[in-house]
N, C-alpha and C positions, 0 to 999 in steps of 0.2 A: 749490706744490711743483714742483721741477724734477727730471725724470727723465733720467739719462744714457743715451744710446743703448747698446744691448747691443753688446759688442765681439765681432767675429768672430774666432775663435781659429784659423781655418785659415791655413796658410802660403801665401804667394803664390810661385809658381815664378819663378825668376830670368828676366829678359828675355834673349833672344839679343843678341849684340853688334850685329847688323843693326838691331835696334830702337833702340839707343842712337844710331846714326848718323842714323836717320830722326827721332828725337826732337830731336837737336841741330839738324837742318835746320829743323824746325818752330819751335823756340825762336828761332833766328836770324831766320827770316822774320817771326815775330810781333814780335820786337824792332825790326826795320826798319820794320814797319808803324806801330808806336807812335811811333818817331822821326819818321816822315813826318807823322803826325797832329799830334804836338806841336811839330813843326818844331825838333827838337833832335837832337843827336848824342850818344848816351850810351854807345855801344858801339864799341870800337876807336878807331883814330886814323888820320890820313892817313899814307901810307907816306913822304911827303916833306913839308916845310913848304909850306903853301899861302898865297897872298896873298888876303887878305880886306879889303874896304873897308867902313867903317861911318861913318855920320853921327852926330855927337855933338850932343846937345841942351844939353850943359853943358860948360864948359871943363875941369872936373876929374873928369868921370865919363862913361863910355861903356858901354853894354850891348853885349856881343859874343856870338857863338855860343860853344858849349862849346869850351874849350881843353884839350887833353890834357896839355900840359906847358908850363911857362914857359921851359924850356931852349931857347935860340936865338930866343926871342920878340923881334921887332923891332916897335917902335911908331914910326910916323912921322905927321906931320901935314901937311895941305895947307892952309895958312893962307889962301890967296886963291882957293881952289876952281878952280885952273887945271889940275889933273891932275898937278902936280908936287909931290911931297912934300918940302917945304923943310927940315923939322926932323925929326931922328931922335933918339929918346930911349932911353937905356939904363935898365935896371932900377935903381930907387933907392927901394925900399920900397913898391912897389905892393901893393895888397890885392886879392886875387882872391876874389870871393864870388858865390854863385849869386844870380840876380836874384829878387826876390820874385815869388811867383806871383799 
């Protein structure tokens, strides 16, 4: 037989606004710690586009860091590994999916 815990009927006093600001800082700090641990960015986005370079193990698929938006996304390839990105690709039906865990 399962017994439900007794519900406390007392009301909780509202928190002062200063507590909300402190709580928001704790939540943001905890979120950053989780991101560092998981090596992922799940909160916010860069203020400006940032250049990121990835090595692909497959010609038709590459795993990348989290992308906040595909708007303005530029994909270029360095076909001979000389540091010059010879080919630039425009969006033509790419599929964005989270990587399997």
